[in-house]
C-alpha positions in Angstrom: -8.8 -27.1 -23.1 -11.2 -28.9 -25.5 -12.1 -32.8 -25.0 -14.4 -34.9 -26.6 -14.8 -37.0 -23.3 -15.5 -34.1 -20.9 -11.9 -34.3 -19.2 -13.3 -37.0 -16.8 -11.8 -37.2 -13.2 -9.6 -40.0 -12.5 -8.4 -41.8 -9.4 -6.4 -40.2 -6.8 -3.7 -42.8 -7.0 -1.6 -43.5 -10.0 -2.2 -46.4 -11.9 0.7 -48.4 -13.6 0.9 -48.2 -17.3 0.5 -52.2 -17.2 -3.2 -51.7 -16.4 -5.7 -51.9 -19.3 -5.8 -48.6 -21.2 -9.1 -46.8 -22.5 -9.8 -47.8 -25.9 -11.2 -44.2 -26.9 -8.6 -41.7 -26.4 -9.4 -38.3 -24.7 -8.8 -35.6 -27.5 -7.4 -32.4 -26.3 -6.8 -29.2 -28.6 -3.9 -27.0 -27.1 -5.1 -23.5 -25.8 -3.3 -20.3 -26.2 -1.7 -20.3 -22.6 -0.1 -23.5 -23.2 2.0 -22.3 -26.1 5.5 -23.3 -25.6 4.7 -25.8 -22.6 6.4 -29.3 -22.6 3.8 -32.0 -23.4 4.3 -33.9 -20.1 4.1 -30.6 -18.1 0.8 -29.5 -19.9 -0.8 -33.1 -19.5 0.0 -33.1 -15.8 -1.7 -29.8 -15.4 -4.6 -31.0 -17.5 -5.1 -34.3 -15.6 -3.8 -33.4 -12.0 -4.6 -36.7 -10.5 -1.8 -38.5 -12.8 1.7 -37.7 -12.0 4.1 -36.3 -14.8 6.3 -39.3 -14.4 3.3 -41.4 -15.6 2.8 -39.1 -18.7 6.6 -39.2 -19.6 6.2 -43.2 -19.4 2.9 -43.2 -21.5 4.7 -41.0 -24.1 7.8 -43.4 -24.0 5.4 -46.3 -24.8 3.6 -44.4 -27.7 0.2 -44.0 -25.8 0.1 -40.4 -26.4 0.0 -39.0 -30.0 0.5 -35.3 -31.1 -1.0 -34.4 -34.2 -1.6 -38.2 -34.8 2.2 -38.9 -34.5 4.2 -40.1 -31.6 5.8 -37.4 -29.5 8.5 -36.8 -27.0 7.9 -35.5 -23.6 10.3 -32.5 -24.2 8.4 -31.4 -27.3 7.1 -27.8 -26.9 3.6 -27.3 -27.8 1.9 -24.9 -30.2 -1.5 -23.4 -30.2 -4.1 -25.8 -31.7 -1.9 -28.6 -31.5 -3.9 -32.0 -31.3 -3.1 -34.6 -28.4 -4.7 -37.9 -28.0 -4.4 -39.5 -24.6 -5.0 -42.9 -23.6 -5.1 -43.3 -19.7 -5.4 -46.4 -17.7 -9.2 -47.3 -17.2 -10.5 -46.3 -13.9 -13.9 -45.4 -12.5 -15.6 -42.2 -13.8 -15.4 -39.9 -10.9 -17.4 -36.8 -11.6 -17.4 -33.5 -9.8 -19.6 -33.6 -6.8 -21.9 -30.5 -6.8 -21.7 -28.5 -3.5 -24.3 -26.2 -2.0 -22.0 -23.0 -1.5 -23.6 -19.7 -1.6 -22.4 -17.8 -4.8 -22.7 -13.8 -5.3 -24.3 -13.5 -8.8 -23.4 -10.3 -10.4 -25.3 -11.2 -13.8 -27.2 -14.0 -15.3 -28.9 -14.9 -18.6 -29.3 -18.0 -20.7 -25.9 -17.7 -22.0 -23.7 -17.0 -19.1 -23.3 -16.3 -15.5 -21.0 -13.6 -13.9 -19.8 -14.6 -10.4 -18.1 -12.4 -7.7 -15.6 -14.9 -6.4 -14.7 -14.7 -2.7 -11.2 -15.3 -1.2 -10.2 -18.8 0.0 -12.0 -20.3 -2.9 -10.2 -22.5 -5.7 -11.7 -21.9 -9.1 -11.6 -25.8 -10.0 -10.4 -28.8 -8.5 -6.6 -29.6 -8.4 -4.3 -32.1 -6.7 -4.8 -31.0 -3.1 -8.2 -29.0 -3.4 -11.1 -31.1 -4.4 -13.8 -29.6 -2.1 -15.2 -26.1 -1.8 -14.3 -25.1 -5.3 -16.2 -22.6 -7.5 -16.7 -25.2 -10.1 -18.5 -27.5 -7.4 -20.8 -24.4 -6.5 -21.8 -23.5 -9.9 -22.4 -27.2 -10.7 -24.9 -27.2 -7.9 -26.7 -23.9 -8.7 -27.1 -24.4 -12.4 -28.6 -27.2 -14.4 -26.7 -26.6 -17.7 -23.2 -25.7 -18.1 -20.6 -26.1 -20.8 -18.1 -29.2 -20.4 -15.8 -27.9 -23.1 -12.9 -27.7 -20.1 -14.0 -31.1 -18.8 -16.3 -32.2 -16.0 -14.0 -31.0 -13.3 -14.3 -27.6 -14.6 -18.1 -27.1 -15.7 -18.6 -23.7 -17.4 -15.1 -22.4 -16.1 -13.9 -20.2 -18.9 -11.0 -18.4 -17.1 -9.7 -18.6 -13.6 -8.6 -16.7 -10.5 -6.1 -17.4 -7.9 -7.4 -19.0 -4.8 -7.2 -15.8 -2.6 -7.9 -13.3 -5.4 -11.5 -12.1 -5.5 -13.8 -10.6 -8.0 -15.5 -11.0 -11.4 -15.3 -14.5 -13.2 -17.4 -15.8 -16.1 -19.3 -19.1 -16.2 -20.3 -20.5 -19.8 -23.8 -22.2 -19.7 -23.2 -24.2 -23.2 -20.4 -25.3 -25.2 -20.9 -22.7 -28.1 -20.8 -19.8 -25.6 -17.6 -21.2 -24.0 -15.9 -21.4 -27.4 -16.9 -17.8 -28.2 -15.6 -16.4 -24.7 -12.5 -18.6 -25.0 -11.8 -17.0 -28.3 -12.0 -13.4 -26.9 -9.7 -14.2 -24.3 -7.1 -15.7 -26.6 -7.3 -13.0 -29.0 -7.0 -10.4 -26.2 -10.3 -8.8 -26.8 -11.3 -8.9 -23.1 -10.3 -5.7 -21.0 -9.5 -6.8 -17.3 -9.1 -4.4 -14.5 -7.7 -5.2 -11.1 -7.3 -3.3 -8.0 -4.4 -4.0 -5.4 -2.8 -2.6 -2.4 1.0 -2.9 -2.8 4.0 -2.1 -0.4 5.8 1.1 -0.9 5.4 4.2 -2.9 5.4 3.8 -6.7 7.6 6.6 -8.1 5.5 6.8 -11.3 1.8 7.7 -11.6 1.5 5.1 -14.5 3.6 2.8 -16.4 3.9 -0.4 -18.6 5.5 -3.5 -17.2 6.7 -5.7 -19.9 8.8 -8.9 -19.1 9.0 -12.5 -19.6 8.2 -15.2 -17.2 8.8 -18.8 -16.4 8.1 -21.4 -13.5 10.4 -21.1 -10.7 13.2 -23.8 -11.2 13.0 -25.0 -7.5 9.5 -23.9 -6.2 7.1 -25.1 -8.8 4.0 -23.2 -7.5 5.9 -20.0 -8.1 6.7 -18.1 -11.3 9.8 -15.6 -11.9 10.6 -12.7 -14.2 13.5 -14.0 -16.5 15.2 -13.1 -19.8 13.4 -14.3 -23.0 14.0 -18.0 -24.0 12.5 -21.1 -25.3 10.5 -21.9 -22.1 9.4 -18.3 -21.4 6.2 -16.2 -22.0 5.8 -12.5 -22.4 3.9 -10.7 -19.9 2.5 -7.3 -20.1 0.8 -5.2 -17.5 -0.1 -1.7 -17.4 -0.7 0.1 -13.9 -2.1 3.4 -12.8 -1.8 4.8 -9.3 -5.2 5.5 -7.7 -4.0 6.8 -4.2 -0.9 7.1 -2.2 -0.2 6.6 1.4 3.0 6.6 3.5 4.6 3.2 2.8 1.8 1.9 0.6 0.1 2.4 -2.8 -3.3 1.8 -4.1 -3.1 0.8 -7.7 -5.3 -0.2 -10.8 -3.7 -2.9 -12.9 -4.6 -3.7 -16.5 -3.1 -6.8 -17.7 -2.6 -7.3 -21.4 -1.6 -11.0 -21.2 -2.9 -13.6 -18.8 0.1 -15.2 -17.4 -0.1 -17.2 -14.2 0.6 -15.1 -11.2 1.3 -12.2 -13.6 0.1 -9.2 -11.5 1.6 -10.7 -8.4 5.0 -11.4 -9.8 4.9 -8.0 -11.8 4.5 -6.0 -8.5 7.2 -8.1 -6.8 9.6 -7.4 -9.8 9.0 -3.7 -9.1 9.9 -4.2 -5.5 6.3 -3.2 -4.6 4.8 -6.6 -3.8 1.0 -6.8 -3.2 0.4 -6.7 0.6 -0.1 -10.0 2.4 0.7 -12.0 -0.5 2.5 -15.1 1.3 4.1 -16.4 -2.0 5.5 -13.3 -3.2 5.5 -10.8 -0.5 7.0 -13.0 2.4 3.8 -12.3 4.7 0.4 -13.5 5.1 -1.3 -10.7 6.8 -1.2 -6.9 7.7 -2.4 -6.0 11.1 -3.7 -2.7 12.6 -0.6 -2.3 14.4 1.3 -2.5 11.2 -0.3 0.4 9.9 -1.1 2.6 12.8 1.9 1.7 15.3 1.5 2.6 18.8 -1.8 4.7 18.2 -3.6 1.5 18.5 -2.1 -0.4 20.9 -5.1 -2.2 22.2 -6.0 -3.4 18.7 -2.5 -3.8 17.3 -2.8 -7.5 16.6 -6.1 -7.3 14.9 -5.6 -8.5 11.2 -6.8 -6.1 8.7 -6.2 -8.6 5.7 -5.2 -12.2 5.6 -4.7 -12.5 2.2 -3.2 -11.1 -1.2 -5.0 -7.5 -1.5 -5.8 -8.4 -5.2 -9.3 -7.9 -6.5 -10.5 -8.5 -9.9 -12.6 -5.3 -10.4 -13.9 -5.2 -13.8 -14.3 -7.5 -16.9 -15.5 -6.2 -20.4 -16.5 -8.5 -22.9 -18.6 -8.7 -26.0 -21.8 -10.9 -25.4 -21.3 -14.4 -26.9 -24.7 -14.2 -28.3 -25.7 -10.7 -29.0 -22.3 -9.6 -29.8 -23.1 -6.3 -27.6 -20.4 -4.9 -25.3 -20.8 -5.6 -21.7 -19.1 -4.5 -18.7 -19.2 -6.3 -15.3 -17.9 -4.9 -12.0 -17.5 -6.4 -8.5 -17.3 -4.0 -5.4 -14.2 -4.0 -3.5 -14.3 -6.6 -0.9 -14.6 -5.8 2.8 -11.0 -6.6 3.7 -9.6 -4.3 1.1 -11.9 -1.6 2.1 -10.9 -2.0 5.6 -7.3 -1.8 4.9 -7.9 1.4 2.7 -9.8 3.0 5.6 -6.8 2.2 8.0 -4.3 3.7 5.5 -6.4 6.9 4.8 -6.7 7.4 8.7 -3.1 6.6 9.8 -0.9 6.8 6.5 -2.5 9.9 4.9 0.3 11.9 3.2 -1.2 15.0 4.6 -0.8 14.1 8.0 
C-alpha cells in the first residue's frame, strides 16, 4: 500500500456516513497481492477499523473513486490502480510504540532484519492492536518508512502470528519502495522450514494450485479451481529428514499468498503440525511422539503453534544492490520437536 497521509488509524467504532467526511482523500496505489480483489474487500483489509458495509455505502454514495472515476463495490482491482478514499473525520490515533524486545539479525542505515517470535502479530488488525512487531520497531528505531501507513511503520512484508523467522523493516520510503518492488517482481528468495504430519512420498516436488478465501470461514484460505476470484499459488518443497509419521521439510514459495504454505501442505494431506486452523490440533505433546515410553511426561507440550519458520531470505540491498542473505536459527520449540522425533520416531529404530 502507498498513501499520501500515512494510512492513519481510525476510531474503533464505525462512524455513519452522515458525519463530516475528510476534505483530503487518502490516496492508495493497489499493490500486487491485491490484484483481483473486490474494491470493498481490499479497503476493509486496508482500514481494518471500518467495516466492509461502511465501504460499500461509501462507494454507493460516491465517496470513493477508482482512477478518478466512481466505482462499484464488486469491481476487481488491478495492480497500480489508484483509489481515492474519503472517510468520516475522526481523531488521528497513531500507533503507540511499545517497549518489546526484538531479536535483531542485521541493521544498517537502510534496513533492519528481525527474527520474529511466535505469538506476535506483524501489524495491528481488528482484534490485535497491542504487542505487535510494528509497535516494537516503532519504539526501538527513530526513523522508519511510512509508505504502508502509520499503523505499519517500516513493514515491507508480513508473517502470520505464529510463524517465526526473518522479516525485513525499511528505514525510509525510498528503501521501502525498492524492497517492495523486489517482492512484487518475485526477485526475493524465501526459504521456510516446517514439520508436517505424515511421510511425504517424494523427496521434492512443485505444488501449483489456485487459492481463494474460504466461503464460510473468512480467516481461512482454500485450494480451488482457477476463476475470477482466485490467485495462483506456487510452492516447491524438499524433504530434509523423514521420521515415522512425520517429515521435516524445506518450503520455497514462488508466490506469496495468504497462508500459502499452510494450505499447500494441508492440500497434500500433510498439514503442518500444531496448526489449529488447517491441521485441526493446536499442540503436540511428548506423549504424542513417544507414547508409553514417557508416561510420566506424556502431557508435556513440545510445540503449541504451527511448526513453520521463515528460515532464510535473500534480497539485493536496496541501496548498494549487493546480494544479501539473512538466516534466523530454528526456534527452540521446533528444535525440541525434532529432537523428540529423532529419539522416538527414527526410521532406523
